[in-house]
C-alpha positions as CSV (number, residue, x, y, z in Angstrom):
1,X,44.5,103.5,136.9
2,X,47.0,103.3,139.2
3,X,50.3,104.8,138.0
4,X,53.3,104.9,140.5
5,X,55.5,108.2,140.5
6,X,59.1,106.9,141.9
7,X,60.3,109.8,144.2
8,X,63.3,111.3,143.0
9,X,65.5,113.4,145.0
10,X,64.7,116.9,144.9
11,X,66.3,118.6,141.9
12,X,68.5,116.2,140.6
13,X,68.8,116.5,137.0
14,X,69.2,114.8,133.7
15,X,69.2,115.5,130.0
16,X,68.2,114.8,126.7
17,X,69.9,115.9,123.5
18,X,69.1,115.3,120.1
19,X,71.4,115.8,117.0
20,X,71.1,115.4,113.3
21,X,73.9,114.2,111.6
22,X,75.1,116.0,108.5
23,X,77.3,115.2,105.4
24,X,80.5,116.8,105.0
25,X,80.3,117.8,102.1
26,X,76.8,118.8,100.9
27,X,75.6,119.9,104.6
28,X,72.3,117.9,104.0
29,X,70.8,115.0,106.7
30,X,72.9,112.3,106.8
31,X,71.7,108.7,107.7
32,X,74.2,107.7,109.6
33,X,72.9,107.1,113.3
34,X,73.4,103.3,113.5
35,X,76.9,103.4,112.9
36,X,77.4,106.0,115.1
37,X,75.5,104.6,118.1
38,X,76.5,101.5,117.8
39,X,80.2,102.8,117.6
40,X,79.7,104.9,120.7
41,X,78.3,102.3,122.8
42,X,81.3,100.3,122.1
43,X,83.4,103.0,123.4
44,X,81.7,103.8,126.5
45,X,80.6,100.1,127.2
46,X,77.1,102.1,128.0
47,X,74.4,101.7,125.8
48,X,71.7,104.0,127.9
49,X,74.4,107.2,127.0
50,X,73.7,107.2,123.2
51,X,70.2,106.1,121.7
52,X,68.2,106.2,118.7
53,X,65.6,108.3,117.6
54,X,62.9,108.1,115.2
55,X,65.2,109.0,112.1
56,X,68.3,107.5,111.0
57,X,69.5,110.5,110.5
58,X,69.6,111.5,114.6
59,X,71.4,110.6,117.8
60,X,70.0,111.2,120.9
61,X,72.7,111.6,124.2
62,X,70.9,111.1,127.4
63,X,73.2,111.9,130.6
64,X,72.6,109.8,134.2
65,X,71.6,111.9,137.0
66,X,73.3,114.8,138.6
67,X,72.6,117.1,141.3
68,X,74.2,119.9,139.4
69,X,73.9,121.5,135.6
70,X,77.9,121.7,135.7
71,X,78.1,117.6,135.8
72,X,75.9,117.3,133.5
73,X,76.9,119.5,130.9
74,X,80.4,118.0,131.5
75,X,78.9,114.4,130.8
76,X,77.0,115.8,127.7
77,X,80.5,117.3,126.5
78,X,82.3,114.0,127.0
79,X,79.2,111.9,125.3
80,X,79.5,114.5,122.1
81,X,82.9,114.0,122.0
82,X,82.5,110.6,121.3
83,X,80.1,110.7,118.5
84,X,82.0,113.3,117.1
85,X,84.8,111.0,116.8
86,X,82.5,108.1,115.7
87,X,81.0,110.7,113.1
88,X,84.5,112.0,111.2
89,X,85.3,108.2,109.5
90,X,81.6,108.2,108.4
91,X,82.1,112.0,106.7
92,X,79.9,113.3,109.0
93,X,79.2,116.1,111.2
94,X,77.1,116.9,114.5
95,X,75.1,120.1,114.9
96,X,72.2,120.5,116.9
97,X,68.6,123.0,115.5
98,X,65.3,122.9,116.0
99,X,65.3,121.9,112.4
100,X,67.7,121.8,109.0
101,X,67.8,124.3,107.1
102,X,67.2,123.0,103.7
103,X,66.5,119.5,104.1
104,X,63.3,117.9,102.6
105,X,61.2,115.5,105.0
106,X,60.2,112.9,102.6
107,X,63.8,111.6,101.8
108,X,64.7,110.6,105.3
109,X,64.4,107.2,106.3
110,X,62.6,105.8,109.6
111,X,64.5,103.9,112.1
112,X,63.8,100.3,110.6
113,X,63.3,97.3,113.3
114,X,61.3,99.6,116.0
115,X,57.9,99.1,117.0
116,X,57.5,102.1,118.3
117,X,58.1,104.0,115.4
118,X,56.5,101.9,113.1
119,X,53.5,102.1,115.3
120,X,53.6,106.3,115.1
121,X,54.5,107.0,111.7
122,X,51.1,104.3,110.6
123,X,48.8,106.2,112.9
124,X,50.5,109.5,111.7
125,X,50.8,109.3,108.1
126,X,51.8,112.6,106.8
127,X,52.1,114.5,109.5
128,X,54.3,112.0,111.6
129,X,56.7,111.9,108.4
130,X,57.1,115.5,108.8
131,X,58.9,115.3,112.4
132,X,61.9,116.5,111.0
133,X,62.5,118.1,113.9
134,X,64.7,118.3,117.1
135,X,64.6,119.0,121.0
136,X,66.1,118.8,124.2
137,X,64.6,117.3,127.3
138,X,65.3,118.5,131.0
139,X,64.4,116.2,133.5
140,X,64.2,117.6,137.1
141,X,63.2,115.3,140.2
142,X,60.3,115.9,142.7
143,X,60.1,113.8,146.0
144,X,56.2,113.7,145.7
145,X,54.2,112.9,143.3
146,X,51.4,115.1,144.6
147,X,53.4,118.2,143.8
148,X,54.1,117.0,140.4
149,X,50.8,118.4,138.5
150,X,50.7,121.5,140.6
151,X,54.2,122.4,139.6
152,X,53.4,121.5,136.0
153,X,50.8,124.1,136.1
154,X,52.7,126.5,137.1
155,X,55.5,126.2,134.8
156,X,53.1,126.7,131.7
157,X,53.5,130.4,132.7
158,X,57.4,130.0,131.5
159,X,56.6,128.2,128.4
160,X,57.2,131.5,126.5
161,X,60.5,132.2,128.1
162,X,62.3,128.6,127.1
163,X,61.1,128.1,123.7
164,X,62.4,131.9,122.6
165,X,65.5,131.6,124.2
166,X,65.4,128.2,122.7
167,X,64.2,129.1,119.3
168,X,66.5,127.5,116.7
169,X,64.1,126.5,113.7
170,X,63.6,129.3,111.7
171,X,63.7,127.7,107.7
172,X,61.9,124.8,106.8
173,X,63.0,122.7,103.4
174,X,64.8,125.9,102.1
175,X,62.0,128.2,103.0
176,X,62.4,131.3,105.8
177,X,59.5,130.8,107.9
178,X,59.2,134.1,109.2
179,X,58.7,131.5,112.6
180,X,61.6,132.2,115.2
181,X,60.7,128.3,116.2
182,X,58.8,126.6,113.3
183,X,59.5,123.5,115.4
184,X,56.8,124.5,118.1
185,X,54.2,124.4,115.6
186,X,54.8,121.1,113.5
187,X,55.6,119.3,116.5
188,X,52.1,119.6,118.0
189,X,50.4,118.7,114.9
190,X,50.8,114.9,116.5
191,X,47.6,113.7,118.2
192,X,49.3,114.0,121.9
193,X,51.7,116.7,120.9
194,X,52.1,120.0,122.1
195,X,50.4,121.5,125.8
196,X,49.1,119.7,128.3
197,X,46.0,120.0,130.3
198,X,46.0,122.0,133.5
199,X,45.6,118.8,135.8
200,X,45.3,119.7,139.6
201,X,46.0,116.5,141.3
202,X,47.6,113.1,140.4
203,X,44.7,111.0,140.2
204,X,43.7,113.8,137.1
205,X,46.6,112.4,135.3
206,X,45.8,108.5,136.3
207,X,42.4,109.4,134.6
208,X,43.2,111.1,131.4
209,X,46.3,108.5,130.6
210,X,43.5,105.5,132.0
211,X,40.9,106.9,129.0
212,X,42.9,107.6,126.7
213,X,44.6,104.2,126.7
214,X,41.3,102.8,126.9
215,X,40.4,104.4,123.9
216,X,43.9,103.4,122.2
217,X,44.8,106.6,121.7
218,X,48.3,105.7,123.7
219,X,49.5,102.7,124.6
220,X,50.7,104.4,127.8
221,X,51.9,107.6,129.6
222,X,55.1,107.5,127.5
223,X,52.5,108.1,124.7
224,X,52.2,111.4,126.1
225,X,54.0,114.0,123.6
226,X,53.4,116.9,126.0
227,X,55.0,120.0,126.0
228,X,56.1,119.2,129.8
229,X,54.9,116.0,131.5
230,X,55.2,114.0,134.8
231,X,57.7,111.0,133.8
232,X,56.6,108.8,136.7
233,X,59.1,106.0,136.1
234,X,61.9,108.8,137.0
235,X,59.9,110.5,139.3
236,X,60.8,113.9,137.5
237,X,59.1,116.6,135.6
238,X,59.8,116.5,132.1
239,X,60.4,119.5,130.2
240,X,59.7,119.1,126.4
241,X,60.0,123.1,125.2
242,X,63.2,123.3,123.9
243,X,63.5,123.6,120.2
244,X,67.4,121.7,119.8
245,X,70.1,123.9,121.2
246,X,72.8,124.8,119.0
247,X,75.7,125.1,122.0
248,X,76.7,123.4,125.3
249,X,76.6,126.8,127.1
250,X,73.0,127.2,126.1
251,X,72.3,123.3,126.9
252,X,73.7,124.5,130.5
253,X,71.6,127.8,130.7
254,X,68.1,126.2,129.8
255,X,69.0,123.5,132.2
256,X,69.9,126.1,135.1
257,X,66.6,127.7,134.5
258,X,64.0,124.8,135.0
259,X,65.7,123.3,137.9
260,X,65.5,126.3,139.7
261,X,62.2,127.0,138.6
262,X,61.2,123.5,139.7
263,X,63.1,124.2,142.9
264,X,61.6,127.4,143.4
265,X,58.0,126.1,142.7
266,X,58.8,123.1,145.3
267,X,59.8,125.1,147.6
268,X,56.8,127.3,148.1
269,X,54.3,123.6,147.9
270,X,56.8,122.7,150.8
271,X,56.0,126.4,152.6
272,X,52.1,125.6,152.4
273,X,51.8,127.8,149.2
274,X,49.2,127.6,146.1
275,X,51.2,127.5,143.0
276,X,49.4,130.4,140.3
277,X,48.3,129.3,137.1
278,X,47.2,131.1,133.8
279,X,44.5,130.7,131.7
280,X,45.0,128.4,129.0
281,X,44.3,130.7,126.2
282,X,46.9,132.9,127.7
283,X,49.2,130.1,127.4
284,X,48.5,129.1,124.2
285,X,49.1,132.5,123.2
286,X,52.3,133.1,125.3
287,X,53.9,129.5,123.2
288,X,52.5,131.2,119.7
289,X,54.0,134.8,120.5
290,X,57.5,132.8,121.6
291,X,57.4,130.7,118.5
292,X,56.6,134.0,116.2
293,X,58.6,136.4,117.7
294,X,61.2,135.2,119.5
295,X,63.3,137.4,121.6
296,X,61.2,140.1,120.4
297,X,57.8,138.5,121.5
298,X,55.7,140.4,124.0
299,X,54.6,137.9,126.5
300,X,51.3,137.5,129.0
301,X,52.9,137.6,132.2
302,X,49.9,136.8,134.9
303,X,46.5,135.7,134.8
304,X,45.7,139.8,135.1
305,X,47.3,140.1,131.3
306,X,50.2,142.1,132.4
307,X,52.6,142.1,129.1
308,X,55.9,142.2,129.0
309,X,59.0,141.7,126.6
310,X,60.4,138.3,126.8
311,X,64.3,139.2,127.2
312,X,63.2,141.8,129.9
313,X,61.1,139.0,131.8
314,X,64.3,136.5,131.6
315,X,66.5,139.1,132.7
316,X,64.6,140.1,136.0
317,X,63.6,136.3,136.6
318,X,67.2,135.0,136.7
319,X,67.7,138.0,139.4
320,X,65.1,136.2,141.0
321,X,66.1,133.1,140.9
322,X,69.4,133.6,141.6
323,X,69.3,132.4,145.6
324,X,68.1,129.7,144.3
325,X,71.1,129.0,141.8
326,X,73.6,129.8,144.9
327,X,72.2,126.7,146.3
328,X,72.2,124.3,143.8
329,X,76.0,125.4,142.7
330,X,74.1,127.0,138.9
331,X,74.5,130.2,139.3
332,X,77.2,130.9,136.5
333,X,74.8,128.4,134.2
334,X,71.6,130.6,135.0
335,X,73.1,134.1,134.0
336,X,74.2,132.8,131.1
337,X,70.6,133.3,129.8
338,X,72.1,137.0,130.3
339,X,74.8,136.2,127.7
340,X,72.1,134.9,125.6
341,X,70.2,138.1,125.5
342,X,73.3,139.8,124.4
343,X,74.4,137.4,121.8
344,X,71.0,136.7,120.4
345,X,69.4,132.9,119.9
346,X,70.0,130.5,117.9
347,X,67.3,131.5,115.1
348,X,68.9,135.0,115.0
349,X,72.3,134.2,114.2
350,X,71.2,131.5,111.9
351,X,69.2,134.2,109.7
352,X,72.0,136.4,110.5
353,X,74.9,133.6,108.4
354,X,72.2,133.1,105.7
355,X,71.9,137.2,104.9
356,X,75.7,137.7,105.2
357,X,75.8,134.7,102.7
358,X,73.2,136.0,99.9
359,X,70.5,133.3,101.2
360,X,72.9,129.9,101.1
361,X,71.8,128.1,103.5
362,X,74.5,125.2,103.3
363,X,76.3,128.3,104.9
364,X,73.9,128.2,108.0
365,X,74.5,125.0,108.2
366,X,78.4,125.1,108.3
367,X,78.0,127.7,110.9
368,X,75.6,125.3,113.1
369,X,78.5,122.8,112.9
370,X,81.1,125.0,113.6
371,X,79.4,126.9,116.9
372,X,78.8,123.3,117.7
373,X,82.0,122.1,118.1
374,X,83.4,125.5,119.6
375,X,80.8,124.9,122.5
376,X,82.2,121.6,123.8
């Protein structure tokens, strides 16, 4: 199978931010996305910037192509502002997290008249219906398809860094799960979800897509819901590790991290280097540790099995990537990762609010709505 990869200008970025809508009075999820999306599309005159998702409680906000993180986040702020304005007369608020603190999955509406989502649910049934989860996807442009899979393989070593810092799903259907990111483990239950295989050459990717298409597992490469995947139509590597990110500043920080990592790896390939990879069992263990322990995770840092606290690792990574960030114009956004270490991740803030309010998860929803608005 021949899969064409549209070469992109290197280091260009695009961001997709999935946003749940909640009822202003109850804090429960509100199935008002179709009306909100229609209103925003009419106002913006652009159907590509706000789109539907699996459930009618979700709005997905999508940027255009940018070279600087600050421009991408500025566009996000403008579109999200329009979403908030459209949701207001419908008594709906906007928030973001990997899961809703207390909503129940079997009370949610599937987006109607969507063959894609109907097929997904028909195949995945109970597990597919449980996908009451939200995330952020960051695309980074790559100028040569032969770089895509070596960079993907090297990026797997940084799954726990992104997972820990964006972990925002400690609750599931009103229960404290004990995980920083329950979403990470939920999402990988889908047949093509979770960590990708380590593929060395583009022909290997074409082969696996061909096999899965031939056997009816997928209809095309878009049905691969890997945590990191090539996006051939856009000419990007798409990082899908993140939980739903609760603030715009945190979206900017994670976007900067992914942009700098991919750019650094592309530079190393241009210099003739071979990018390092880790054993698949280390990669899987790291993902689990970050999902379970979040910012307190001790992660495996290399093929030799050395271990280190993820926050210490990210602090040093920010310093190491600073020259790349300077070149890309995203130093301020990248260094916000240090602020996140000091302030704590979203899951930590949510747990603190719940504790301060005697376990009342409606207070957690109000907190998420408030900090989301204040970040714009």
